[in-house]
C-alpha positions in Angstrom: 0.1 0.3 0.3 1.5 3.4 -0.9 1.1 6.7 0.8 -1.6 8.2 -1.3 -4.0 4.9 -0.3 -3.0 5.1 3.3 -4.4 8.7 3.3 -7.4 7.7 0.8 -8.4 4.9 3.9 -7.7 7.5 6.7 -9.8 10.1 4.7 -12.7 7.6 4.4 -12.5 6.2 7.8 -13.0 9.8 9.1 -15.8 10.3 6.8 -17.6 6.8 8.0 -16.8 8.4 11.5 -18.5 11.5 11.1 -21.7 10.1 9.5 -22.2 7.2 12.3 -21.5 9.7 15.2 -23.3 13.0 14.2 -23.2 14.5 18.1 -19.4 13.2 18.8 -17.4 14.1 15.8 -17.2 17.7 16.1 -15.9 17.6 19.9 -13.3 15.0 18.9 -12.8 17.3 16.0 -12.2 20.6 17.9 -9.4 18.7 20.5 -7.6 17.4 17.9 -7.3 21.2 16.2 -6.2 22.5 19.2 -4.0 20.0 19.8 -2.2 21.4 16.8 -2.3 24.5 17.7 -0.7 23.7 21.1 1.9 21.6 19.7 2.5 24.7 17.2 3.0 26.9 20.3 5.1 24.7 22.2 7.3 24.2 19.1 7.7 28.3 18.9 8.5 28.5 22.5 11.3 25.9 22.4 12.9 27.3 19.6 12.6 30.7 20.8 15.0 29.5 23.8 17.8 28.3 21.6 20.7 29.9 19.8 19.5 31.8 16.9 15.9 30.3 17.3 14.2 33.3 16.4 16.2 33.8 13.0 16.0 29.8 12.0 12.1 30.6 12.5 11.8 33.6 10.4 13.6 31.5 7.9 12.1 28.4 8.4 8.4 30.1 7.5 9.9 32.4 5.2 8.7 36.0 6.9 8.7 39.2 5.4 6.8 41.0 7.7 8.1 41.0 11.2 5.8 42.9 12.8 2.7 40.8 12.1 3.9 38.1 14.5 3.5 39.1 18.3 6.2 36.1 19.0 9.2 38.2 17.1 8.0 41.4 19.0 
């Protein structure tokens, strides 16, 4: 099985779950999305503590407008 097939199976499994659990899927989805944001915030905090972390993040995210990011101020 290749990556594309695996991804398609995951999408189909989630679609079935949403269809079969109309009252539950939204909370699970919200928790998942919130966890992604939390993990990203933790990553930023760790990187900012490292040597040249701020510069590395600017390069990684290709940031041009440094004023648009609170964590760069």
